[in-house]
N, CA, C and O of each residue as an XYZ file, in Angstrom:
632
protein
N     -23.697    217.429    -53.518
C     -24.212    218.577    -52.739
C     -23.712    219.908    -53.361
O     -22.544    220.110    -53.694
N     -24.691    220.755    -53.474
C     -24.358    221.999    -54.213
C     -24.644    223.102    -53.237
O     -25.402    222.934    -52.282
N     -24.019    224.250    -53.492
C     -24.139    225.511    -52.708
C     -24.166    226.561    -53.771
O     -23.290    226.580    -54.635
N     -25.130    227.429    -53.742
C     -25.238    228.546    -54.632
C     -25.430    229.763    -53.889
O     -26.310    229.863    -53.034
N     -24.547    230.794    -54.221
C     -24.726    232.181    -53.497
C     -25.097    233.137    -54.627
O     -24.411    233.278    -55.639
N     -26.248    233.788    -54.372
C     -26.785    234.739    -55.228
C     -26.834    236.071    -54.594
O     -27.402    236.278    -53.522
N     -26.150    237.068    -55.369
C     -26.181    238.381    -54.938
C     -27.050    239.210    -55.844
O     -26.737    239.326    -57.029
N     -28.067    239.762    -55.382
C     -29.157    240.563    -56.033
C     -28.711    241.995    -56.037
O     -28.701    242.664    -55.004
N     -28.320    242.490    -57.275
C     -27.914    243.795    -57.582
C     -26.880    244.296    -56.581
O     -27.100    245.298    -55.900
N     -25.721    243.578    -56.491
C     -24.716    244.217    -55.605
C     -24.020    245.474    -56.166
O     -23.832    245.685    -57.363
N     -23.644    246.325    -55.092
C     -23.216    247.730    -55.577
C     -21.801    248.029    -55.332
O     -21.257    248.991    -55.875
N     -21.174    247.225    -54.517
C     -19.745    247.518    -54.096
C     -18.761    246.501    -54.849
O     -18.840    245.311    -54.545
N     -17.992    246.847    -55.657
C     -17.031    245.783    -56.272
C     -16.253    244.986    -55.318
O     -16.217    243.763    -55.456
N     -15.609    245.586    -54.335
C     -14.648    244.689    -53.423
C     -15.563    243.637    -52.690
O     -15.144    242.506    -52.442
N     -16.753    244.031    -52.375
C     -17.659    242.932    -51.672
C     -17.907    241.769    -52.590
O     -17.760    240.612    -52.200
N     -18.286    242.077    -53.819
C     -18.513    240.931    -54.761
C     -17.233    240.179    -54.926
O     -17.310    238.956    -54.809
N     -16.044    240.724    -55.184
C     -14.809    240.067    -55.359
C     -14.499    239.204    -54.031
O     -14.130    238.032    -54.102
N     -14.674    239.860    -52.867
C     -14.461    238.992    -51.594
C     -15.430    237.743    -51.583
O     -15.022    236.650    -51.191
N     -16.702    237.931    -52.018
C     -17.640    236.875    -51.973
C     -17.257    235.817    -53.004
O     -17.482    234.626    -52.789
N     -16.679    236.250    -54.121
C     -16.303    235.327    -55.079
C     -15.089    234.532    -54.552
O     -15.016    233.329    -54.803
N     -14.095    235.180    -53.801
C     -13.038    234.386    -53.197
C     -13.539    233.367    -52.107
O     -12.969    232.284    -51.980
N     -14.577    233.712    -51.349
C     -15.176    232.731    -50.467
C     -15.876    231.583    -51.276
O     -15.787    230.422    -50.875
N     -16.511    231.873    -52.310
C     -17.036    230.872    -53.152
C     -16.058    229.889    -53.702
O     -16.341    228.699    -53.840
N     -14.905    230.403    -54.012
C     -13.729    229.567    -54.574
C     -13.253    228.814    -53.531
O     -12.913    227.657    -53.779
N     -13.155    229.269    -52.336
C     -12.649    228.533    -51.127
C     -13.442    227.278    -50.768
O     -12.901    226.357    -50.157
N     -14.790    227.235    -51.164
C     -15.629    226.142    -50.652
C     -16.301    225.470    -51.885
O     -17.110    224.559    -51.708
N     -15.981    225.900    -53.112
C     -16.471    225.315    -54.269
C     -18.084    225.786    -54.637
O     -18.804    225.162    -55.418
N     -18.417    226.819    -54.021
C     -19.867    227.280    -54.305
C     -19.966    228.088    -55.641
O     -19.033    228.764    -56.073
N     -21.166    227.960    -56.250
C     -21.319    228.732    -57.551
C     -21.758    230.179    -57.150
O     -22.449    230.285    -56.137
N     -21.444    231.219    -57.799
C     -21.787    232.544    -57.518
C     -22.662    233.051    -58.656
O     -22.262    232.997    -59.819
N     -23.967    233.590    -58.297
C     -24.733    234.141    -59.162
C     -25.063    235.623    -59.047
O     -25.505    235.995    -57.960
N     -24.917    236.477    -59.972
C     -24.935    237.952    -59.949
C     -26.317    238.311    -60.534
O     -26.473    237.885    -61.678
N     -27.356    238.995    -60.014
C     -28.466    239.285    -60.582
C     -28.217    240.806    -60.886
O     -27.780    241.527    -59.990
N     -28.468    241.267    -62.037
C     -28.153    242.532    -62.571
C     -29.428    243.485    -62.327
O     -30.527    242.966    -62.133
N     -29.288    244.757    -62.337
C     -27.983    245.472    -62.567
C     -27.054    245.452    -61.507
O     -27.403    245.539    -60.330
N     -25.727    245.326    -61.928
C     -24.580    245.567    -60.993
C     -24.332    247.109    -60.824
O     -24.463    247.912    -61.747
N     -23.979    247.417    -59.611
C     -23.625    248.768    -59.277
C     -22.292    249.133    -59.692
O     -21.748    250.101    -59.162
N     -21.713    248.463    -60.581
C     -20.285    248.712    -61.021
C     -20.152    248.034    -62.474
O     -21.046    247.352    -62.976
N     -18.926    248.311    -63.078
C     -18.779    247.554    -64.193
C     -18.019    246.121    -63.860
O     -17.124    246.015    -63.021
N     -18.523    245.068    -64.647
C     -18.001    243.838    -64.218
C     -16.387    243.739    -64.401
O     -15.750    243.001    -63.650
N     -15.802    244.424    -65.317
C     -14.410    244.423    -65.391
C     -13.684    245.465    -64.520
O     -12.509    245.707    -64.794
N     -14.206    246.026    -63.618
C     -13.754    246.921    -62.542
C     -12.547    246.233    -61.901
O     -12.662    245.070    -61.515
N     -11.335    246.932    -61.761
C     -10.187    246.312    -61.210
C     -10.337    246.037    -59.729
O      -9.589    245.244    -59.157
N     -11.314    246.700    -59.103
C     -11.468    246.424    -57.605
C     -12.088    245.126    -57.381
O     -11.773    244.476    -56.385
N     -13.002    244.660    -58.277
C     -13.688    243.326    -58.292
C     -12.633    242.279    -58.377
O     -12.422    241.468    -57.475
N     -11.924    242.338    -59.601
C     -10.801    241.428    -59.729
C      -9.713    241.332    -58.588
O      -9.308    240.249    -58.165
N      -9.307    242.469    -58.159
C      -8.394    242.588    -57.065
C      -8.816    241.827    -55.772
O      -8.084    241.057    -55.151
N     -10.143    242.161    -55.444
C     -10.726    241.438    -54.131
C     -10.613    239.887    -54.371
O     -10.263    239.137    -53.460
N     -10.910    239.458    -55.574
C     -11.125    238.121    -55.726
C      -9.669    237.446    -55.806
O      -9.532    236.227    -55.909
N      -8.649    238.302    -55.754
C      -7.242    237.801    -55.823
C      -7.031    236.882    -57.136
O      -7.551    237.196    -58.207
N      -6.319    235.851    -56.998
C      -5.940    235.114    -58.160
C      -6.675    233.737    -58.162
O      -6.199    232.666    -58.539
N      -7.946    233.973    -57.660
C      -8.845    232.673    -57.467
C      -9.897    232.613    -58.653
O     -10.614    231.625    -58.814
N      -9.942    233.611    -59.387
C     -11.092    233.754    -60.301
C     -11.303    232.443    -61.170
O     -12.441    232.191    -61.566
N     -10.331    231.670    -61.455
C     -10.393    230.480    -62.328
C     -11.039    229.411    -61.561
O     -11.417    228.385    -62.128
N     -11.191    229.601    -60.264
C     -11.886    228.521    -59.312
C     -13.300    228.855    -58.968
O     -13.943    228.119    -58.219
N     -13.863    230.062    -59.549
C     -15.136    230.472    -59.283
C     -16.101    230.199    -60.425
O     -15.800    230.558    -61.563
N     -17.204    229.602    -60.179
C     -18.183    229.342    -61.318
C     -19.211    230.544    -61.162
O     -20.126    230.571    -60.339
N     -18.910    231.528    -62.082
C     -19.715    232.815    -61.888
C     -20.782    232.795    -62.972
O     -20.493    232.476    -64.126
N     -22.086    233.154    -62.586
C     -23.125    233.299    -63.674
C     -23.776    234.694    -63.382
O     -24.078    235.101    -62.261
N     -23.942    235.343    -64.530
C     -24.782    236.601    -64.436
C     -26.130    236.358    -65.152
O     -26.331    235.736    -66.196
N     -27.045    237.022    -64.311
C     -28.550    236.948    -64.869
C     -29.195    238.412    -64.780
O     -29.070    239.262    -63.899
N     -29.906    238.435    -65.941
C     -30.437    239.866    -66.106
C     -31.360    240.361    -65.208
O     -31.583    241.566    -65.091
N     -32.002    239.357    -64.459
C     -33.137    239.701    -63.544
C     -33.391    238.531    -62.632
O     -33.006    237.405    -62.946
N     -34.036    238.773    -61.501
C     -34.357    237.535    -60.535
C     -35.008    236.578    -61.288
O     -34.614    235.414    -61.202
N     -36.042    236.892    -62.096
C     -36.850    235.897    -62.881
C     -36.024    235.052    -63.860
O     -36.326    233.903    -64.182
N     -34.921    235.748    -64.317
C     -33.976    234.929    -65.359
C     -33.120    233.890    -64.537
O     -32.483    233.040    -65.158
N     -33.091    233.923    -63.375
C     -32.436    232.782    -62.675
C     -32.936    231.459    -63.003
O     -34.129    231.405    -63.299
N     -32.331    230.484    -63.010
C     -32.871    229.060    -63.422
C     -33.979    228.718    -62.326
O     -33.876    229.142    -61.175
N     -34.976    227.976    -62.726
C     -36.026    227.646    -61.826
C     -35.539    226.928    -60.496
O     -36.102    227.134    -59.421
N     -34.500    226.107    -60.632
C     -34.053    225.366    -59.486
C     -33.354    226.266    -58.415
O     -33.128    225.827    -57.287
N     -33.051    227.413    -58.756
C     -32.416    228.386    -57.810
C     -33.529    229.166    -57.169
O     -33.298    229.785    -56.130
N     -34.717    229.178    -57.719
C     -35.769    229.997    -57.053
C     -36.774    229.091    -56.354
O     -37.767    229.670    -55.914
N     -36.698    227.825    -56.179
C     -37.430    227.006    -55.473
C     -37.576    227.308    -54.160
O     -36.528    227.425    -53.524
N     -38.795    227.497    -53.477
C     -38.943    228.093    -52.160
C     -38.122    227.130    -51.218
O     -37.425    227.664    -50.356
N     -38.146    225.798    -51.308
C     -37.589    224.849    -50.296
C     -36.058    224.852    -50.233
O     -35.433    224.247    -49.362
N     -35.425    225.659    -51.329
C     -34.045    225.761    -51.204
C     -33.399    227.116    -50.884
O     -32.226    227.300    -50.561
N     -34.378    228.044    -51.033
C     -34.033    229.511    -50.704
C     -33.622    229.771    -49.234
O     -34.160    229.111    -48.344
N     -32.684    230.713    -48.943
C     -32.339    231.209    -47.696
C     -32.078    232.652    -47.968
O     -31.003    232.969    -48.477
N     -33.026    233.606    -47.653
C     -32.975    235.035    -47.948
C     -32.619    235.689    -46.679
O     -33.308    235.681    -45.659
N     -31.289    236.351    -46.869
C     -30.611    237.033    -45.686
C     -31.022    238.452    -45.656
O     -30.836    239.194    -46.621
N     -31.606    238.852    -44.504
C     -32.050    240.166    -44.241
C     -31.848    240.551    -42.859
O     -31.849    239.722    -41.949
N     -31.679    241.768    -42.688
C     -31.506    242.389    -41.379
C     -32.888    242.646    -40.719
O     -32.942    243.021    -39.547
N     -33.914    242.462    -41.405
C     -35.283    242.685    -40.975
C     -36.115    241.609    -40.379
O     -37.345    241.577    -40.342
N     -35.229    240.681    -39.892
C     -35.994    239.622    -38.996
C     -35.863    238.234    -39.869
O     -35.342    238.060    -40.971
N     -36.517    237.312    -38.991
C     -36.582    235.899    -39.583
C     -35.814    235.011    -38.638
O     -35.522    235.401    -37.508
N     -35.489    233.832    -39.087
C     -34.997    232.701    -38.337
C     -33.456    233.089    -38.167
O     -32.846    233.572    -39.120
N     -32.886    232.883    -37.026
C     -31.504    232.991    -37.067
C     -30.732    232.058    -38.007
O     -31.032    230.866    -38.082
N     -29.763    232.586    -38.708
C     -28.915    231.809    -39.559
C     -28.454    230.515    -39.134
O     -28.513    229.524    -39.862
N     -28.046    230.512    -38.093
C     -27.289    229.218    -37.526
C     -28.305    228.168    -36.919
O     -28.010    227.083    -36.419
N     -29.530    228.706    -37.064
C     -30.696    227.625    -36.690
C     -31.436    226.983    -37.881
O     -32.171    226.011    -37.708
N     -31.231    227.546    -39.106
C     -31.750    227.097    -40.264
C     -31.040    225.680    -40.640
O     -29.899    225.432    -40.253
N     -31.761    224.821    -41.379
C     -31.284    223.715    -41.925
C     -31.057    224.048    -43.406
O     -32.017    224.549    -43.992
N     -29.912    223.841    -44.103
C     -29.609    224.161    -45.353
C     -29.674    223.167    -46.319
O     -29.880    223.414    -47.507
N     -29.484    221.899    -45.804
C     -29.789    220.798    -46.965
C     -28.695    220.706    -47.971
O     -27.664    221.373    -47.884
N     -28.949    219.853    -48.935
C     -28.060    219.597    -49.987
C     -28.019    220.436    -51.169
O     -27.116    220.245    -51.984
N     -28.949    221.409    -51.379
C     -29.122    222.247    -52.479
C     -29.342    223.603    -52.053
O     -30.188    224.259    -52.660
N     -28.687    224.137    -51.069
C     -28.852    225.547    -50.559
C     -28.702    226.546    -51.494
O     -27.790    226.467    -52.317
N     -29.549    227.575    -51.487
C     -29.398    228.788    -52.288
C     -29.403    229.891    -51.377
O     -30.453    230.176    -50.800
N     -28.158    230.669    -51.141
C     -28.155    231.738    -50.161
C     -28.128    232.975    -50.934
O     -27.273    233.225    -51.784
N     -29.224    233.841    -50.564
C     -29.444    234.997    -51.462
C     -29.274    236.199    -50.569
O     -29.795    236.215    -49.454
N     -28.534    237.242    -51.043
C     -28.205    238.370    -50.391
C     -28.629    239.677    -51.296
O     -28.567    239.610    -52.524
N     -29.011    240.720    -50.704
C     -29.418    241.877    -51.520
C     -28.457    242.980    -51.658
O     -27.322    242.819    -51.209
N     -28.796    244.122    -52.250
C     -27.939    245.304    -52.321
C     -27.432    245.730    -50.947
O     -28.088    245.562    -49.919
N     -26.176    246.315    -50.995
C     -25.623    246.812    -49.706
C     -26.477    247.879    -49.079
O     -26.592    247.967    -47.857
N     -27.098    248.720    -49.955
C     -27.821    249.969    -49.348
C     -29.128    249.584    -49.021
O     -29.615    250.146    -48.040
N     -29.866    248.687    -49.663
C     -31.182    248.344    -49.384
C     -31.683    247.026    -49.113
O     -32.866    246.841    -48.828
N     -30.747    246.003    -49.197
C     -31.131    244.702    -49.029
C     -31.871    244.110    -50.023
O     -31.947    244.572    -51.162
N     -32.460    243.038    -49.621
C     -33.343    242.287    -50.724
C     -34.712    243.067    -51.009
O     -35.159    243.787    -50.117
N     -35.325    242.956    -52.111
C     -36.646    243.629    -52.326
C     -37.728    243.059    -51.413
O     -37.952    241.859    -51.252
N     -38.409    244.140    -50.802
C     -39.737    243.760    -49.903
C     -40.570    242.553    -50.601
O     -40.999    241.592    -49.962
N     -40.723    242.715    -51.862
C     -41.657    241.745    -52.559
C     -41.006    240.388    -52.307
O     -41.693    239.510    -51.784
N     -39.861    240.169    -52.603
C     -39.227    238.918    -52.413
C     -39.327    238.279    -51.018
O     -39.705    237.121    -50.842
N     -38.963    239.113    -50.054
C     -39.043    238.789    -48.584
C     -40.555    238.356    -48.245
O     -40.822    237.325    -47.628
N     -41.415    239.176    -48.677
C     -42.884    238.984    -48.334
C     -43.321    237.671    -49.035
O     -44.176    236.987    -48.473
N     -42.844    237.297    -50.121
C     -43.228    236.046    -50.853
C     -42.673    234.869    -50.048
O     -43.256    233.787    -50.101
N     -41.660    235.015    -49.363
C     -40.965    233.782    -48.624
C     -40.792    234.147    -47.229
O     -39.640    234.062    -46.802
N     -41.682    234.528    -46.448
C     -41.344    235.047    -45.036
C     -40.671    233.816    -44.266
O     -39.780    234.039    -43.447
N     -41.051    232.680    -44.503
C     -40.462    231.534    -43.852
C     -39.130    231.154    -44.273
O     -38.616    230.186    -43.711
N     -38.491    231.771    -45.182
C     -37.192    231.617    -45.738
C     -36.319    232.645    -45.429
O     -35.207    232.660    -45.957
N     -36.708    233.629    -44.542
C     -35.785    234.719    -44.119
C     -34.888    234.341    -43.022
O     -35.302    233.725    -42.040
N     -33.612    234.714    -43.178
C     -32.520    234.449    -42.228
C     -31.910    235.670    -41.771
O     -31.720    236.596    -42.560
N     -31.554    235.750    -40.426
C     -30.925    236.793    -39.981
C     -29.743    236.492    -39.159
O     -29.687    235.450    -38.506
N     -28.722    237.428    -39.165
C     -27.419    237.242    -38.381
C     -27.568    238.237    -37.167
O     -27.747    239.443    -37.333
N     -27.487    237.670    -36.012
C     -27.711    238.515    -34.728
C     -26.578    239.569    -34.645
O     -25.405    239.413    -34.987
N     -27.133    240.618    -34.148
C     -26.064    241.739    -33.904
C     -26.524    242.708    -32.740
O     -27.651    242.514    -32.283
N     -25.818    243.653    -32.260
C     -26.170    244.451    -31.137
C     -27.258    245.345    -31.640
O     -27.313    245.658    -32.829
N     -28.086    245.742    -30.794
C     -29.251    246.720    -31.319
C     -28.641    248.077    -31.775
O     -27.633    248.529    -31.232
N     -29.233    248.659    -32.707
C     -28.806    249.868    -33.244
C     -28.058    249.772    -34.541
O     -27.981    250.723    -35.319
N     -27.508    248.597    -34.754
C     -26.749    248.452    -35.921
C     -27.728    248.081    -37.152
O     -28.772    247.461    -36.949
N     -27.376    248.450    -38.289
C     -28.279    248.237    -39.438
C     -28.039    246.814    -40.042
O     -28.950    246.017    -40.266
N     -26.636    246.571    -40.295
C     -26.297    245.329    -40.930
C     -24.870    245.086    -40.876
O     -24.149    245.977    -40.426
N     -24.352    243.954    -41.291
C     -22.928    243.576    -41.386
C     -22.695    243.946    -42.906
O     -23.569    244.054    -43.765
N     -21.266    244.125    -43.064
C     -20.766    244.267    -44.391
C     -21.233    242.950    -45.145
O     -21.187    241.854    -44.588
N     -21.700    243.129    -46.487
C     -22.131    242.058    -47.266
C     -21.280    240.957    -47.396
O     -21.771    239.838    -47.254
N     -19.861    241.101    -47.688
C     -19.066    239.892    -47.814
C     -18.868    239.252    -46.489
O     -18.683    238.036    -46.466
N     -18.885    239.917    -45.403
C     -18.925    239.279    -44.067
C     -20.001    238.359    -43.749
O     -19.819    237.253    -43.239
N     -21.248    238.901    -44.101
C     -22.549    238.304    -43.865
C     -22.542    236.963    -44.832
O     -22.991    235.887    -44.438
N     -22.005    237.150    -46.081
C     -21.957    235.911    -46.956
C     -21.025    234.934    -46.346
O     -21.464    233.796    -46.181
N     -19.783    235.200    -45.977
C     -18.707    234.433    -45.377
C     -19.394    233.552    -44.210
O     -19.227    232.335    -44.131
N     -20.164    234.281    -43.338
C     -20.667    233.564    -42.200
C     -21.755    232.620    -42.696
O     -21.755    231.461    -42.280
N     -22.639    233.016    -43.516
C     -23.633    232.024    -44.037
C     -22.945    230.870    -44.748
O     -23.303    229.735    -44.433
N     -22.040    231.015    -45.632
C     -21.407    230.055    -46.401
C     -20.777    228.996    -45.491
O     -20.873    227.792    -45.727
N     -20.109    229.522    -44.408
C     -19.329    228.595    -43.652
C     -20.298    227.823    -42.703
O     -19.998    226.698    -42.303
N     -21.439    228.426    -42.354
C     -22.374    227.741    -41.691
C     -22.955    226.606    -42.470
O     -23.136    225.545    -41.874
N     -23.238    226.696    -43.608
C     -23.633    225.742    -44.468
C     -22.447    224.525    -44.400
O     -22.694    223.347    -44.144
N     -21.386    224.966    -44.629
C     -20.194    223.956    -44.674
C     -20.076    223.349    -43.428
O     -19.806    222.148    -43.456
N     -20.224    223.933    -42.231
C     -20.198    223.387    -41.100
C     -21.245    222.231    -40.858
O     -20.928    221.146    -40.370
N     -22.564    222.580    -41.259
C     -23.460    221.612    -41.279
C     -23.280    220.394    -42.057
O     -23.860    219.341    -41.793
N     -22.399    220.571    -43.100
C     -22.164    219.512    -43.982
C     -20.870    218.842    -43.632
O     -20.351    218.075    -44.443
N     -20.299    219.099    -42.422
C     -19.202    218.479    -41.905
C     -17.782    218.942    -42.725
O     -16.793    218.211    -42.780
N     -17.857    220.166    -43.295
C     -16.727    220.540    -44.075
C     -16.295    219.683    -45.211
O     -15.145    219.677    -45.650
N     -17.370    218.888    -45.710
C     -17.026    217.959    -46.691
C     -16.346    218.737    -47.924
O     -16.741    219.771    -48.462
N     -15.204    217.951    -48.226
C     -14.406    218.397    -49.421
C     -13.375    219.463    -49.116
O     -12.551    219.857    -49.941
N     -13.481    219.916    -47.829
C     -12.475    221.004    -47.538
C     -11.319    220.504    -46.638
O     -11.546    219.622    -45.810
N     -10.164    221.007    -46.767
C      -8.950    220.680    -45.953
C      -8.604    221.798    -45.072
O      -9.140    222.899    -45.196
N      -7.733    221.543    -44.198
C      -7.190    222.623    -43.449
C      -5.837    223.011    -43.872
O      -4.962    222.159    -44.023
N      -5.640    224.221    -44.061
C      -4.349    224.773    -44.711
C      -4.334    224.886    -46.097
O      -5.376    224.613    -46.694
N      -3.293    225.258    -46.761
C      -3.202    225.502    -48.073
C      -2.488    224.267    -48.906
O      -2.336    224.351    -50.125
């Protein structure tokens, strides 16, 4: 079973570092779609990922279309958006889930959401709020996938 987390044009270095740390905790691969809103060697990215970077399989891609085909297959995509869709905890993630998150300021591109309306996932929250912090949303989604998989390969404690 694989789990891939894709960040499309992330803007805030600590969010990316925190998501990398979550990926390290569960063995997920992290894909970054450029352009990044920061320099990859920004110390804030590295600091947020703590000393787990050697446990993270990170891939950078020049564009969405440069992602490998298997990461763009509609049957594996789960596009996270605050603009509606199926509740994230009601989706079935399967053995090859690809969790996709957009920019902190604008989310995923409308064209991507419109191309896959049945693959949109949302995290419920109180009315009047725009969104959760990106790294928090990614952690919720990653751990929902792991819950559905029975936390296979994970242990409790360090």
